[in-house]
N, CA, C and O of each residue as an XYZ file, in Angstrom:
576
protein
N      -0.646    -12.992    -14.243
C       0.254    -12.187    -13.444
C      -0.230    -12.192    -11.994
O      -1.405    -11.938    -11.733
N       0.660    -12.477    -11.064
C       0.282    -12.462     -9.649
C       0.176    -11.011     -9.174
O       0.882    -10.142     -9.686
N      -0.701    -10.742     -8.200
C      -0.899     -9.360     -7.762
C       0.332     -8.709     -7.126
O       0.493     -7.491     -7.204
N       1.202     -9.508     -6.497
C       2.391     -8.946     -5.850
C       3.612     -9.775     -6.229
O       3.607    -11.001     -6.122
N       4.654     -9.084     -6.672
C       5.929     -9.724     -7.000
C       7.022     -9.019     -6.197
O       7.160     -7.798     -6.269
N       7.789     -9.784     -5.442
C       8.876     -9.207     -4.642
C      10.104     -9.077     -5.526
O      10.464    -10.017     -6.235
N      10.750     -7.918     -5.487
C      11.899     -7.628     -6.338
C      13.171     -7.585     -5.501
O      13.145     -7.214     -4.327
N      14.277     -7.967     -6.115
C      15.570     -7.880     -5.436
C      15.988     -6.419     -5.334
O      15.861     -5.660     -6.294
N      16.482     -6.037     -4.175
C      17.002     -4.689     -3.973
C      18.142     -4.785     -2.975
O      18.044     -5.507     -1.983
N      19.222     -4.060     -3.232
C      20.425     -4.217     -2.416
C      20.235     -3.820     -0.956
O      20.660     -4.558     -0.067
N      19.615     -2.686     -0.684
C      19.538     -2.214      0.703
C      18.116     -2.140      1.243
O      17.908     -2.263      2.450
N      17.157     -1.946      0.385
C      15.775     -1.758      0.815
C      14.912     -2.922      0.342
O      15.431     -3.924     -0.150
N      13.613     -2.793      0.488
C      12.671     -3.801     -0.012
C      11.938     -3.205     -1.208
O      11.651     -2.008     -1.235
N      11.641     -4.031     -2.182
C      10.952     -3.545     -3.378
C       9.916     -4.565     -3.820
O      10.090     -5.772     -3.649
N       8.834     -4.052     -4.392
C       7.794     -4.930     -4.917
C       7.128     -4.304     -6.130
O       7.190     -3.097     -6.360
N       6.498     -5.169     -6.884
C       5.679     -4.744     -8.020
C       4.283     -5.294     -7.768
O       4.107     -6.494     -7.561
N       3.297     -4.412     -7.787
C       1.901     -4.809     -7.600
C       1.173     -4.633     -8.919
O       1.504     -3.747     -9.707
N       0.180     -5.479     -9.159
C      -0.597     -5.353    -10.390
C      -2.077     -5.501    -10.080
O      -2.470     -6.116     -9.088
N      -2.887     -4.919    -10.959
C      -4.325     -4.999    -10.801
C      -5.027     -4.653    -12.097
O      -4.416     -4.125    -13.026
N      -6.312     -4.952    -12.152
C      -7.092     -4.679    -13.359
C      -7.387     -3.196    -13.534
O      -7.600     -2.732    -14.655
N      -7.400     -2.452    -12.436
C      -7.670     -1.013    -12.493
C      -6.650     -0.288    -11.631
O      -5.916     -0.910    -10.863
N      -6.610      1.022    -11.765
C      -5.698      1.799    -10.930
C      -6.099      1.669     -9.459
O      -5.232      1.639     -8.585
N      -7.397      1.591     -9.179
C      -7.856      1.382     -7.800
C      -7.327      0.056     -7.255
O      -6.835     -0.016     -6.129
N      -7.439     -0.989     -8.073
C      -6.963     -2.320     -7.659
C      -5.468     -2.323     -7.351
O      -5.034     -2.917     -6.364
N      -4.688     -1.665     -8.192
C      -3.234     -1.705     -7.997
C      -2.836     -0.946     -6.725
O      -1.861     -1.316     -6.071
N      -3.572      0.104     -6.369
C      -3.292      0.802     -5.115
C      -3.626     -0.101     -3.923
O      -2.907     -0.097     -2.924
N      -4.707     -0.869     -4.023
C      -5.056     -1.820     -2.951
C      -3.997     -2.909     -2.832
O      -3.601     -3.266     -1.722
N      -3.538     -3.436     -3.955
C      -2.508     -4.484     -3.927
C      -1.196     -3.958     -3.358
O      -0.498     -4.679     -2.645
N      -0.855     -2.711     -3.664
C       0.358     -2.119     -3.091
C       0.230     -2.014     -1.571
O       1.202     -2.230     -0.848
N      -0.961     -1.684     -1.089
C      -1.197     -1.624      0.360
C      -1.078     -3.010      0.987
O      -0.533     -3.155      2.081
N      -1.590     -4.033      0.292
C      -1.447     -5.414      0.782
C       0.030     -5.805      0.861
O       0.456     -6.444      1.823
N       0.806     -5.419     -0.149
C       2.238     -5.736     -0.151
C       2.940     -5.062      1.023
O       3.782     -5.673      1.682
N       2.594     -3.805      1.281
C       3.195     -3.090      2.407
C       2.880     -3.789      3.730
O       3.763     -3.951      4.573
N       1.630     -4.200      3.911
C       1.244     -4.918      5.136
C       1.974     -6.252      5.256
O       2.430     -6.625      6.337
N       2.079     -6.967      4.137
C       2.759     -8.268      4.144
C       4.244     -8.116      4.463
O       4.851     -9.004      5.061
N       4.816     -6.998      4.065
C       6.220     -6.733      4.360
C       6.426     -6.489      5.859
O       7.435     -6.906      6.427
N       5.468     -5.816      6.489
C       5.602     -5.441      7.902
C       5.186     -6.538      8.874
O       5.705     -6.608      9.988
N       4.240     -7.408      8.455
C       3.709     -8.426      9.365
C       3.495     -9.747      8.657
O       3.052     -9.792      7.510
N       3.813    -10.807      9.350
C       3.487    -12.158      8.898
C       2.263    -12.565      9.706
O       2.341    -12.715     10.925
N       1.149    -12.741      9.037
C      -0.110    -13.005      9.735
C      -0.386    -14.493      9.836
O      -0.287    -15.215      8.844
N      -0.737    -14.961     11.046
C      -1.140    -16.360     11.223
C      -2.452    -16.640     10.507
O      -2.625    -17.699      9.904
N      -3.363    -15.698     10.575
C      -4.655    -15.860      9.900
C      -4.957    -14.590      9.122
O      -5.545    -13.654      9.664
N      -4.557    -14.550      7.847
C      -4.749    -13.350      7.053
C      -6.220    -12.964      6.985
O      -7.103    -13.821      6.945
N      -6.461    -11.679      6.973
C      -7.823    -11.189      6.853
C      -8.476    -10.960      8.193
O      -9.262    -10.022      8.328
N      -8.192    -11.761      9.174
C      -8.639    -11.616     10.558
C      -9.815    -10.700     10.792
O     -10.689    -10.542      9.940
N      -9.817    -10.105     11.957
C     -10.871     -9.186     12.341
C     -10.656     -7.835     11.666
O      -9.564     -7.520     11.193
N     -11.714     -7.060     11.638
C     -11.599     -5.694     11.139
C     -12.315     -4.758     12.106
O     -13.315     -4.131     11.756
N     -11.791     -4.671     13.323
C     -12.399     -3.795     14.317
C     -11.907     -2.354     14.203
O     -12.372     -1.481     14.937
N     -10.977     -2.100     13.294
C     -10.488     -0.745     13.040
C     -10.761     -0.405     11.584
O     -10.479     -1.196     10.684
N     -11.312      0.777     11.364
C     -11.552      1.277     10.015
C     -11.065      2.719      9.972
O     -11.419      3.527     10.831
N     -10.257      3.035      8.975
C      -9.702      4.381      8.890
C      -9.896      4.926      7.483
O      -9.498      4.294      6.505
N     -10.508      6.098      7.385
C     -10.682      6.763      6.092
C      -9.410      7.546      5.783
O      -8.827      8.187      6.657
N      -8.999      7.479      4.529
C      -7.797      8.195      4.098
C      -8.107      8.932      2.804
O      -8.555      8.331      1.828
N      -7.866     10.233      2.805
C      -7.995     11.064      1.611
C      -6.616     11.589      1.260
O      -5.855     11.998      2.137
N      -6.299     11.576     -0.018
C      -4.996     12.074     -0.451
C      -5.141     12.772     -1.799
O      -5.995     12.420     -2.612
N      -4.290     13.765     -2.016
C      -4.245     14.504     -3.273
C      -2.800     14.550     -3.740
O      -1.879     14.631     -2.928
N      -2.603     14.499     -5.066
C      -1.254     14.621     -5.621
C      -1.363     14.962     -7.108
O      -2.381     14.676     -7.737
N      -0.323     15.568     -7.668
C      -0.358     15.931     -9.082
C      -0.190     14.750    -10.042
O      -0.517     14.867    -11.223
N       0.316     13.619     -9.550
C       0.524     12.457    -10.424
C       0.158     11.179     -9.677
O       0.082     11.166     -8.449
N      -0.068     10.111    -10.431
C      -0.395      8.825     -9.801
C       0.751      8.274     -8.947
O       0.490      7.777     -7.852
N       2.015      8.341     -9.401
C       3.090      7.858     -8.525
C       3.156      8.629     -7.200
O       3.356      8.035     -6.141
N       2.990      9.938     -7.266
C       3.010     10.730     -6.030
C       1.803     10.410     -5.149
O       1.904     10.423     -3.923
N       0.663     10.124     -5.778
C      -0.528      9.744     -5.020
C      -0.304      8.410     -4.304
O      -0.742      8.230     -3.168
N       0.376      7.484     -4.967
C       0.686      6.196     -4.343
C       1.573      6.389     -3.110
O       1.364      5.739     -2.086
N       2.553      7.275     -3.207
C       3.413      7.565     -2.054
C       2.582      8.157     -0.918
O       2.757      7.779      0.241
N       1.684      9.079     -1.243
C       0.817      9.682     -0.214
C      -0.030      8.611      0.470
O      -0.127      8.593      1.697
N      -0.639      7.727     -0.304
C      -1.498      6.651      0.206
C      -0.719      5.726      1.136
O      -1.126      5.489      2.274
N       0.404      5.207      0.642
C       1.182      4.260      1.442
C       1.793      4.929      2.677
O       1.868      4.316      3.742
N       2.223      6.172      2.538
C       2.787      6.898      3.682
C       1.733      7.137      4.750
O       2.020      7.035      5.943
N       0.516      7.453      4.330
C      -0.561      7.654      5.306
C      -0.929      6.337      5.990
O      -1.239      6.324      7.181
N      -0.896      5.233      5.248
C      -1.131      3.927      5.876
C      -0.072      3.634      6.937
O      -0.391      3.123      8.010
N       1.181      3.957      6.640
C       2.257      3.776      7.626
C       2.002      4.623      8.872
O       2.156      4.147      9.997
N       1.614      5.875      8.664
C       1.363      6.775      9.794
C       0.194      6.279     10.643
O       0.270      6.292     11.872
N      -0.884      5.843      9.994
C      -2.053      5.352     10.723
C      -1.743      4.045     11.449
O      -2.231      3.818     12.556
N      -0.942      3.196     10.837
C      -0.541      1.942     11.476
C       0.192      2.235     12.777
O      -0.058      1.602     13.803
N       1.092      3.194     12.721
C       1.870      3.567     13.905
C       0.985      4.239     14.954
O       1.059      3.907     16.137
N       0.164      5.165     14.529
C      -0.704      5.909     15.447
C      -1.684      4.999     16.182
O      -1.878      5.132     17.390
N      -2.295      4.079     15.451
C      -3.329      3.211     16.021
C      -2.789      1.881     16.539
O      -3.524      1.110     17.155
N      -1.497      1.610     16.290
C      -0.928      0.297     16.609
C      -1.801     -0.787     15.976
O      -2.260     -1.714     16.644
N      -2.013     -0.640     14.668
C      -2.941     -1.494     13.929
C      -2.225     -2.283     12.847
O      -1.135     -1.923     12.401
N      -2.863     -3.360     12.444
C      -2.445     -4.149     11.293
C      -3.603     -4.081     10.302
O      -4.696     -4.576     10.578
N      -3.356     -3.464      9.147
C      -4.405     -3.338      8.135
C      -4.357     -4.529      7.183
O      -3.291     -4.915      6.704
N      -5.528     -5.104      6.919
C      -5.591     -6.316      6.094
C      -6.534     -6.197      4.900
O      -6.527     -7.058      4.020
N      -7.341     -5.142      4.861
C      -8.275     -4.966      3.742
C      -8.336     -3.491      3.389
O      -8.277     -2.623      4.259
N      -8.455     -3.222      2.082
C      -8.386     -1.845      1.606
C      -9.434     -1.600      0.532
O      -9.752     -2.485     -0.263
N      -9.964     -0.381      0.524
C     -10.865      0.078     -0.537
C     -10.327      1.414     -1.027
O      -9.940      2.268     -0.230
N     -10.305      1.588     -2.348
C      -9.759      2.809     -2.932
C     -10.619      3.235     -4.110
O     -11.063      2.403     -4.900
N     -10.850      4.547     -4.221
C     -11.479      5.142     -5.404
C     -10.634      6.352     -5.784
O     -10.469      7.282     -4.994
N     -10.105      6.327     -6.998
C      -9.236      7.405     -7.474
C      -9.944      8.151     -8.591
O     -10.536      7.547     -9.486
N      -9.874      9.471     -8.525
C     -10.445     10.311     -9.578
C      -9.426     11.386     -9.936
O      -8.439     11.584     -9.227
N      -9.675     12.073    -11.039
C      -8.813     13.173    -11.453
C      -8.045     12.872    -12.717
O      -8.270     11.863    -13.385
N      -7.122     13.783    -13.030
C      -6.315     13.648    -14.242
C      -5.004     14.405    -14.058
O      -4.749     14.999    -13.010
N      -4.176     14.368    -15.112
C      -2.858     15.001    -15.035
C      -2.938     16.525    -15.041
O      -1.965     17.196    -14.697
N      -4.086     17.078    -15.429
C      -4.246     18.533    -15.456
C      -4.625     19.063    -14.078
O      -3.983     19.976    -13.559
N      -5.673     18.486    -13.485
C      -6.170     18.987    -12.196
C      -5.595     18.231    -11.000
O      -5.806     18.633     -9.856
N      -4.882     17.159    -11.248
C      -4.342     16.352    -10.164
C      -5.248     15.174     -9.842
O      -6.331     15.037    -10.412
N      -4.803     14.338     -8.936
C      -5.519     13.109     -8.593
C      -5.948     13.131     -7.131
O      -5.243     13.645     -6.262
N      -7.117     12.561     -6.887
C      -7.689     12.486     -5.540
C      -7.968     11.022     -5.228
O      -8.549     10.305     -6.043
N      -7.559     10.591     -4.065
C      -7.821      9.236     -3.597
C      -8.735      9.310     -2.382
O      -8.465     10.037     -1.426
N      -9.812      8.551     -2.435
C     -10.661      8.327     -1.271
C     -10.498      6.856     -0.931
O     -10.864      5.982     -1.716
N      -9.952      6.594      0.234
C      -9.679      5.209      0.593
C     -10.101      4.881      2.003
O     -10.390      5.758      2.817
N     -10.126      3.601      2.263
C     -10.434      3.118      3.608
C      -9.559      1.898      3.862
O      -9.418      1.020      3.010
N      -8.979      1.868      5.052
C      -8.170      0.730      5.489
C      -8.881      0.064      6.655
O      -9.330      0.734      7.586
N      -8.979     -1.248      6.599
C      -9.635     -2.029      7.647
C      -8.602     -2.951      8.276
O      -7.753     -3.512      7.584
N      -8.678     -3.100      9.575
C      -7.724     -3.977     10.236
C      -8.082     -4.220     11.676
O      -9.237     -4.104     12.087
N      -7.067     -4.557     12.427
C      -7.269     -4.891     13.834
C      -6.092     -4.387     14.653
O      -5.030     -4.071     14.116
N      -6.296     -4.320     15.939
C      -5.246     -3.896     16.855
C      -4.100     -4.905     16.824
O      -4.317     -6.117     16.805
N      -2.891     -4.384     16.820
C      -1.695     -5.222     16.797
C      -1.694     -6.195     17.973
O      -1.874     -5.802     19.126
N      -1.488     -7.468     17.659
C      -1.426     -8.533     18.660
C      -0.147     -9.318     18.380
O      -0.060    -10.041     17.387
N       0.835     -9.173     19.251
C       2.150     -9.791     19.022
C       2.102    -11.311     18.955
O       3.034    -11.931     18.443
N       1.032    -11.924     19.463
C       0.889    -13.377     19.383
C       0.493    -13.783     17.964
O       0.999    -14.775     17.439
N      -0.400    -13.031     17.349
C      -0.904    -13.373     16.015
C      -0.155    -12.683     14.878
O      -0.066    -13.227     13.778
N       0.375    -11.508     15.130
C       1.020    -10.706     14.086
C       2.524    -10.708     14.308
O       3.035     -9.960     15.142
N       3.214    -11.528     13.580
C       4.663    -11.637     13.728
C       5.339    -10.525     12.934
O       5.084    -10.373     11.739
N       6.201     -9.744     13.590
C       6.838     -8.621     12.910
C       7.672     -9.078     11.722
O       8.354    -10.102     11.767
N       7.595     -8.297     10.675
C       8.432     -8.496      9.501
C       9.460     -7.370      9.469
O      10.148     -7.117     10.458
N       9.556     -6.706      8.336
C      10.500     -5.600      8.190
C       9.982     -4.355      8.899
O       8.778     -4.101      8.936
N      10.905     -3.589      9.456
C      10.545     -2.293     10.031
C      10.624     -1.264      8.907
O      11.713     -0.883      8.477
N       9.474     -0.823      8.443
C       9.407      0.106      7.316
C       9.550      1.530      7.831
O       8.801      1.967      8.705
N      10.532      2.254      7.273
C      10.773      3.642      7.667
C      10.007      4.610      6.775
O       9.584      5.673      7.230
N       9.827      4.249      5.509
C       9.131      5.145      4.595
C       9.105      4.601      3.182
O       9.712      3.577      2.871
N       8.387      5.314      2.342
C       8.263      4.973      0.929
C       9.196      5.899      0.161
O       9.149      7.115      0.349
N      10.031      5.349     -0.690
C      10.990      6.177     -1.425
C      10.449      6.538     -2.807
O       9.506      5.925     -3.305
N      11.064      7.537     -3.402
C      10.730      7.922     -4.774
C      11.582      7.145     -5.778
O      11.290      7.138     -6.974
N      12.626      6.500     -5.291
C      13.535      5.730     -6.135
C      12.790      4.595     -6.832
O      12.184      3.757     -6.163
N      12.823      4.553     -8.135
C      12.200      3.470     -8.888
C      10.685      3.459     -8.846
O      10.064      2.500     -9.305
N      10.078      4.503     -8.308
C       8.623      4.575     -8.181
C       7.976      4.651     -9.557
O       8.407      5.412    -10.423
N       6.932      3.845     -9.741
C       6.284      3.786    -11.046
C       4.832      3.347    -10.884
O       4.531      2.424    -10.128
N       3.942      4.020    -11.603
C       2.555      3.580    -11.748
C       2.232      3.736    -13.222
O       2.315      4.835    -13.771
N       1.861      2.627    -13.868
C       1.613      2.685    -15.317
C       0.612      1.618    -15.727
O       0.369      0.643    -15.015
N       0.045      1.843    -16.901
C      -0.844      0.847    -17.486
C      -0.061      0.120    -18.569
O       0.596      0.747    -19.400
N      -0.136     -1.210    -18.554
C       0.630     -2.013    -19.498
C      -0.211     -3.197    -19.949
O      -0.559     -4.056    -19.140
N      -0.534     -3.246    -21.216
C      -1.298     -4.361    -21.797
C      -2.593     -4.631    -21.028
O      -2.937     -5.782    -20.757
N      -3.300     -3.563    -20.684
C      -4.588     -3.713    -20.020
C      -4.540     -3.857    -18.515
O      -5.578     -3.802    -17.856
N      -3.348     -4.042    -17.956
C      -3.215     -4.163    -16.495
C      -2.523     -2.912    -15.956
O      -1.787     -2.233    -16.672
N      -2.769     -2.630    -14.709
C      -2.075     -1.540    -14.029
C      -0.942     -2.128    -13.196
O      -1.107     -3.153    -12.534
N       0.212     -1.462    -13.242
C       1.412     -1.914    -12.546
C       1.915     -0.776    -11.652
O       1.965      0.377    -12.078
N       2.282     -1.103    -10.429
C       2.931     -0.143     -9.532
C       4.215     -0.780     -9.023
O       4.213     -1.923     -8.566
N       5.297     -0.041     -9.107
C       6.569     -0.515     -8.572
C       6.990      0.426     -7.449
O       6.993      1.645     -7.615
N       7.344     -0.149     -6.311
C       7.617      0.638     -5.105
C       8.883      0.118     -4.424
O       9.096     -1.089     -4.317
N       9.713      1.050     -3.968
C      10.863      0.717     -3.129
C      10.582      1.291     -1.746
O      10.228      2.461     -1.602
N      10.747      0.447     -0.736
C      10.427      0.809      0.642
C      11.720      0.878      1.447
O      12.538     -0.041      1.400
N      11.899      1.965      2.181
C      13.068      2.130      3.045
C      12.861      1.314      4.320
O      11.951      1.583      5.103
N      13.726      0.309      4.514
C      13.617     -0.541      5.712
C      14.858     -0.406      6.572
O      14.954     -1.042      7.621
């Protein structure tokens, strides 16, 4: 299974990310979001920007929305392109879930970072985070 699969959607953009762990699938979803917003000439590039992100939510799907929404906000605030992610998720359905993450990237450079879709936000429509046959799957619809 490839880590990112682009899905057909009538008005917005949608993707399915997969990973071996819930942490991995959150990182892959962040990679998909970045790939949607920017076409990189040299993926991975520099990482002169590092941003810590903490998020809390009662469920994993809601935590994914918090994570991706905060990445969007930080991208806009810093005028950054994030290319590498680290995530550690803890908690459960009783006490809620906590994400400690870090996004690494570089300052937006219009010569190297070609704009893709203008992402307005992460929707709840079709949102899914689940474990299936040993792999973790996240499905996300993005408002563009």
